[in-house]
C-alpha positions as CSV (number, residue, x, y, z in Angstrom):
1,X,3.1,4.5,-21.3
2,X,1.5,7.9,-21.0
3,X,3.3,11.0,-19.6
4,X,5.3,9.6,-16.7
5,X,3.0,6.6,-16.1
6,X,3.8,3.2,-17.5
7,X,1.7,0.1,-17.2
8,X,3.2,-3.3,-17.4
9,X,0.4,-5.8,-18.1
10,X,0.2,-9.1,-16.2
11,X,-1.3,-11.8,-18.5
12,X,-3.2,-14.9,-17.6
13,X,-0.9,-17.9,-17.8
14,X,-3.6,-20.0,-19.4
15,X,-5.0,-18.3,-22.6
16,X,-8.2,-20.2,-22.0
17,X,-8.7,-18.7,-18.5
18,X,-12.3,-18.6,-17.3
19,X,-13.8,-15.4,-18.8
20,X,-16.9,-15.1,-16.7
21,X,-16.2,-14.0,-13.1
22,X,-18.1,-15.6,-10.2
23,X,-19.5,-12.3,-9.1
24,X,-20.5,-8.8,-10.3
25,X,-18.4,-5.8,-9.6
26,X,-20.0,-3.2,-7.4
27,X,-20.5,-0.6,-10.1
28,X,-22.6,-3.1,-12.2
29,X,-24.5,-4.3,-9.2
30,X,-25.4,-0.7,-8.1
31,X,-26.7,0.0,-11.6
32,X,-29.0,-3.1,-11.4
33,X,-30.9,-1.5,-8.5
34,X,-30.6,-4.8,-6.6
35,X,-27.7,-3.6,-4.5
36,X,-27.3,-0.5,-2.3
37,X,-24.8,0.9,0.0
38,X,-25.9,3.1,2.9
39,X,-24.9,4.4,6.3
40,X,-25.3,1.7,9.0
41,X,-28.0,3.8,10.7
42,X,-29.6,7.2,10.7
43,X,-26.9,8.4,13.0
44,X,-24.1,6.8,10.9
45,X,-20.7,5.5,11.8
46,X,-17.6,6.9,10.2
47,X,-15.7,3.5,9.9
48,X,-18.6,1.4,8.7
49,X,-21.2,1.2,5.9
50,X,-23.9,-1.3,5.1
51,X,-24.2,-3.2,1.9
52,X,-27.6,-4.8,1.0
53,X,-27.4,-7.4,-1.8
54,X,-30.8,-8.5,-3.0
55,X,-29.4,-10.1,-6.1
56,X,-28.7,-13.8,-6.8
57,X,-25.0,-13.1,-7.4
58,X,-22.0,-12.3,-5.2
59,X,-20.7,-8.7,-5.3
60,X,-17.0,-7.8,-5.5
61,X,-16.0,-4.6,-3.7
62,X,-12.4,-3.6,-4.2
63,X,-9.9,-2.2,-1.8
64,X,-9.6,1.6,-2.1
65,X,-12.8,2.0,-4.1
66,X,-14.4,5.4,-3.3
67,X,-18.1,5.6,-2.4
68,X,-19.6,9.1,-2.5
69,X,-22.8,10.5,-1.0
70,X,-24.7,10.0,2.2
71,X,-23.0,11.7,5.2
72,X,-19.4,11.8,3.9
73,X,-17.4,10.1,1.2
74,X,-15.5,6.9,2.1
75,X,-13.0,4.4,0.7
76,X,-13.3,0.7,1.3
77,X,-10.6,-0.7,3.6
78,X,-10.2,-4.1,1.9
79,X,-11.5,-6.3,-0.9
80,X,-14.7,-8.0,-0.1
81,X,-17.1,-10.6,-1.6
82,X,-20.6,-9.9,-0.5
83,X,-22.7,-13.1,-0.6
84,X,-25.9,-13.3,-2.6
85,X,-29.2,-12.3,-0.8
86,X,-27.3,-10.9,2.2
87,X,-26.5,-7.8,4.2
88,X,-22.9,-7.0,5.3
89,X,-21.3,-4.2,7.3
90,X,-18.1,-3.2,5.7
91,X,-15.0,-1.3,7.1
92,X,-14.2,2.0,5.4
93,X,-12.2,5.2,5.9
94,X,-13.5,8.7,5.5
95,X,-12.0,10.8,2.7
96,X,-14.0,13.9,3.4
97,X,-13.1,15.3,6.8
98,X,-15.3,18.4,6.8
99,X,-18.8,16.9,6.2
100,X,-21.2,15.0,8.3
101,X,-24.5,15.7,6.8
102,X,-26.6,13.7,4.3
103,X,-26.4,14.5,0.6
104,X,-28.3,11.3,-0.4
105,X,-29.7,8.2,1.2
106,X,-27.4,5.8,-0.7
107,X,-23.9,5.9,-1.9
108,X,-22.7,5.8,-5.5
109,X,-19.4,4.4,-6.8
110,X,-16.8,7.0,-7.9
111,X,-14.8,6.4,-11.1
112,X,-11.6,6.0,-9.2
113,X,-9.9,4.4,-6.2
114,X,-8.0,6.2,-3.6
115,X,-4.7,7.6,-5.0
116,X,-2.0,5.0,-4.9
117,X,0.3,6.4,-2.2
118,X,-2.6,6.9,0.2
119,X,-4.0,3.5,-0.6
120,X,-0.6,1.9,0.3
121,X,-0.4,3.7,3.6
122,X,-4.0,2.8,4.5
123,X,-3.5,-0.8,3.5
124,X,-0.5,-1.0,5.9
125,X,-2.6,0.5,8.7
126,X,-5.4,-2.0,8.2
127,X,-2.9,-4.9,8.2
128,X,-1.4,-3.7,11.5
129,X,-5.0,-3.3,12.9
130,X,-5.8,-6.9,11.9
131,X,-2.6,-8.3,13.3
132,X,-2.8,-6.5,16.6
133,X,-6.5,-6.1,17.3
134,X,-8.4,-8.3,14.9
135,X,-10.0,-5.2,13.4
136,X,-10.1,-3.8,9.8
137,X,-9.4,-0.2,10.7
138,X,-7.2,2.5,9.3
139,X,-5.6,5.4,11.2
140,X,-8.3,7.8,10.3
141,X,-6.4,10.9,11.4
142,X,-3.5,9.9,9.2
143,X,-5.8,9.3,6.2
144,X,-7.1,12.9,6.6
145,X,-3.6,14.3,7.2
146,X,-2.3,12.6,4.0
147,X,-5.2,14.0,1.9
148,X,-4.5,17.5,3.3
149,X,-0.8,17.2,2.5
150,X,-1.2,16.1,-1.1
151,X,-4.0,18.6,-1.6
152,X,-1.6,21.3,-0.5
153,X,1.2,20.2,-2.8
154,X,-1.3,20.1,-5.8
155,X,-2.9,23.3,-4.8
156,X,-6.3,21.6,-4.7
157,X,-9.0,22.8,-2.3
158,X,-12.3,21.6,-1.0
159,X,-14.6,23.2,1.6
160,X,-15.1,19.8,3.1
161,X,-11.5,18.5,2.7
162,X,-12.7,15.9,0.1
163,X,-10.2,13.7,-1.7
164,X,-12.6,14.0,-4.7
165,X,-11.3,17.5,-5.3
166,X,-7.8,16.1,-6.2
167,X,-9.5,14.3,-9.1
168,X,-12.0,17.0,-10.1
169,X,-9.4,19.9,-10.0
170,X,-7.1,17.9,-12.3
171,X,-9.8,16.1,-14.3
172,X,-8.5,16.9,-17.8
173,X,-5.1,15.3,-17.2
174,X,-6.4,12.4,-15.1
175,X,-9.1,11.5,-17.6
176,X,-6.6,11.7,-20.5
177,X,-4.4,9.2,-18.6
178,X,-7.3,6.9,-18.1
179,X,-8.3,7.1,-21.7
180,X,-4.8,6.5,-23.0
181,X,-3.7,3.5,-20.8
182,X,-5.9,0.6,-22.0
183,X,-6.0,-3.1,-21.3
184,X,-4.5,-5.7,-23.7
185,X,-5.9,-9.1,-24.5
186,X,-5.9,-11.6,-21.7
187,X,-4.7,-9.0,-19.2
188,X,-5.6,-9.8,-15.6
189,X,-3.3,-7.4,-13.8
190,X,-0.9,-4.4,-14.0
191,X,2.3,-3.1,-12.5
192,X,2.4,0.7,-12.5
193,X,5.5,2.9,-12.5
194,X,5.9,6.6,-12.3
195,X,9.1,7.5,-14.1
196,X,11.4,4.7,-13.2
197,X,9.9,4.1,-9.8
198,X,7.6,1.1,-9.1
199,X,4.3,2.2,-7.5
200,X,2.5,-1.1,-7.1
201,X,0.3,-3.7,-8.7
202,X,-3.2,-5.1,-8.9
203,X,-4.1,-8.6,-10.0
204,X,-7.6,-10.0,-10.6
205,X,-8.8,-13.5,-11.4
206,X,-10.3,-12.8,-14.8
207,X,-9.6,-10.3,-17.7
208,X,-13.2,-8.9,-17.5
209,X,-12.7,-7.6,-14.0
210,X,-9.3,-6.1,-14.9
211,X,-10.7,-4.4,-18.0
212,X,-13.6,-2.8,-16.0
213,X,-11.5,-1.6,-13.1
214,X,-8.4,-0.4,-14.9
215,X,-9.6,3.2,-15.5
216,X,-10.2,3.6,-11.8
217,X,-6.7,2.3,-11.0
218,X,-5.1,4.6,-13.7
219,X,-6.8,7.6,-12.3
220,X,-5.4,6.8,-8.8
221,X,-1.8,6.5,-10.2
222,X,-2.3,9.7,-12.1
223,X,-2.7,11.7,-8.9
224,X,0.6,10.5,-7.6
225,X,2.2,11.3,-11.0
226,X,0.9,14.8,-10.8
227,X,2.3,15.0,-7.3
228,X,5.8,14.0,-8.7
229,X,5.9,11.0,-6.4
230,X,9.2,9.5,-7.2
231,X,9.3,10.5,-10.8
232,X,12.8,11.8,-10.5
233,X,14.2,8.7,-8.8
234,X,15.9,6.0,-10.7
235,X,15.8,2.5,-9.2
236,X,17.5,0.7,-12.1
237,X,16.3,-1.8,-14.8
238,X,15.6,-4.5,-12.3
239,X,13.2,-2.6,-10.1
240,X,10.1,-4.5,-11.3
241,X,11.9,-7.8,-10.8
242,X,12.9,-6.7,-7.3
243,X,9.3,-5.6,-6.6
244,X,7.9,-9.0,-7.7
245,X,10.6,-10.8,-5.7
246,X,9.7,-8.8,-2.6
247,X,6.0,-9.6,-3.0
248,X,6.7,-13.3,-3.4
249,X,9.0,-13.3,-0.3
250,X,6.5,-11.5,1.9
251,X,5.3,-13.2,5.1
252,X,1.5,-13.8,5.2
253,X,-1.1,-13.2,7.9
254,X,-4.2,-15.2,7.1
255,X,-7.7,-14.5,8.4
256,X,-11.3,-15.3,7.4
257,X,-12.4,-12.7,4.9
258,X,-15.5,-10.6,5.4
259,X,-18.4,-12.1,3.4
260,X,-16.4,-15.0,2.0
261,X,-13.0,-16.5,1.3
262,X,-9.7,-15.8,3.0
263,X,-8.0,-12.5,3.6
264,X,-4.2,-12.6,3.2
265,X,-2.1,-9.7,4.4
266,X,1.4,-9.4,3.0
267,X,4.2,-7.7,4.9
268,X,7.9,-7.3,4.2
269,X,10.5,-4.5,4.2
270,X,9.4,-1.9,1.7
271,X,6.3,-3.6,0.4
272,X,2.7,-3.9,1.7
273,X,0.0,-6.0,0.1
274,X,-3.3,-7.9,0.6
275,X,-5.2,-10.6,-1.3
276,X,-8.6,-12.1,-1.3
277,X,-8.6,-15.8,-1.9
278,X,-11.8,-17.8,-2.7
279,X,-12.0,-21.5,-3.3
280,X,-8.2,-21.7,-3.6
281,X,-7.9,-18.9,-6.2
282,X,-6.8,-15.3,-5.9
283,X,-9.8,-13.0,-6.7
284,X,-7.8,-9.8,-6.1
285,X,-4.2,-9.1,-5.0
286,X,-2.8,-5.7,-4.6
287,X,0.7,-4.7,-3.4
288,X,2.6,-1.4,-3.1
289,X,6.0,-0.1,-2.6
290,X,6.2,1.7,0.7
291,X,8.6,4.5,1.7
C-alpha cells in the first residue's frame, strides 16, 4: 500500500510456473531496433498504426499502452501478439486531440498505460464495437472528452490536449507511487484499490511480464488516485471477492485475435474486461469496475 493505493498480488498457482515468456514485451523489442511502430502511411490514420517486427520472436503489446511521437500520441485498443517476421496494423485511440503533425518518424513506448478509469471506459467501447460491427474501435470523441474532464479536475494543461500532461504535471507523486509499489516473488497479476474501492486487475502468464509492466500499471492507477476516484467510498471487506466473482461470472464474446490467439471480451453488470488467450493459456487478462 502507498498513499491511497493498495495492490493485492495475484500469485502463480504453480510455484514452478514457466519463467520465460513466449514473446518479448514491446519496450524490449523497440530497444532491440528490430521492431518499429509507425503511422500507417505518410498521411496517417487516427485509429490505426503499423507495427513492423523484423525479429525472430513474437511481440506482446498490452491494452492501454501509450505510444508517443509521430503525428499524435495513441493508446493501444487491445492486447496483441505480433508474430515474428511480420507486419501488422493495430487499432489505437488518440490521446492528444490538438496535434496532427510529425514529431518523429517512429513511436516510442511511454512509461505508463492509459489511466485506469479511461482504460475501463475505452475497453467497454471497444467491446461494444467488436460485438456490433466486428471492429476494434473506441468512441474517439469520448476518449478526448474524458481526458479533458480529468485534466480540468487535476488542473493539468497541455497545448495539444495530451494525456501525457496528466503524468508529467504530477510526475513527482506518480513516480513515487511507481517506486513504492513493487512486485513480490511469483507474482503474475495485481488487483488495485483506491481507498476501499476496487479499481481493476491485470493478470499475465509469467512473473517476468508482470514485473516489467507493473510500474506502467501503477502510474495509471496513481492518476485516478490523484483524481479522488472513489477514495471516499466504502464498499466493504468483501469488495475484492465480489469483484472476482463478477469477473468469473461474466459472459464471454470470443473472436480471433489480431496477430494470434483468441480475444475474449468479458461483459457483466458493473465490470468490463478482456483477455488474450494463446494455445489454451491466458497471456493477459484485464478487468475493471465500471460506474
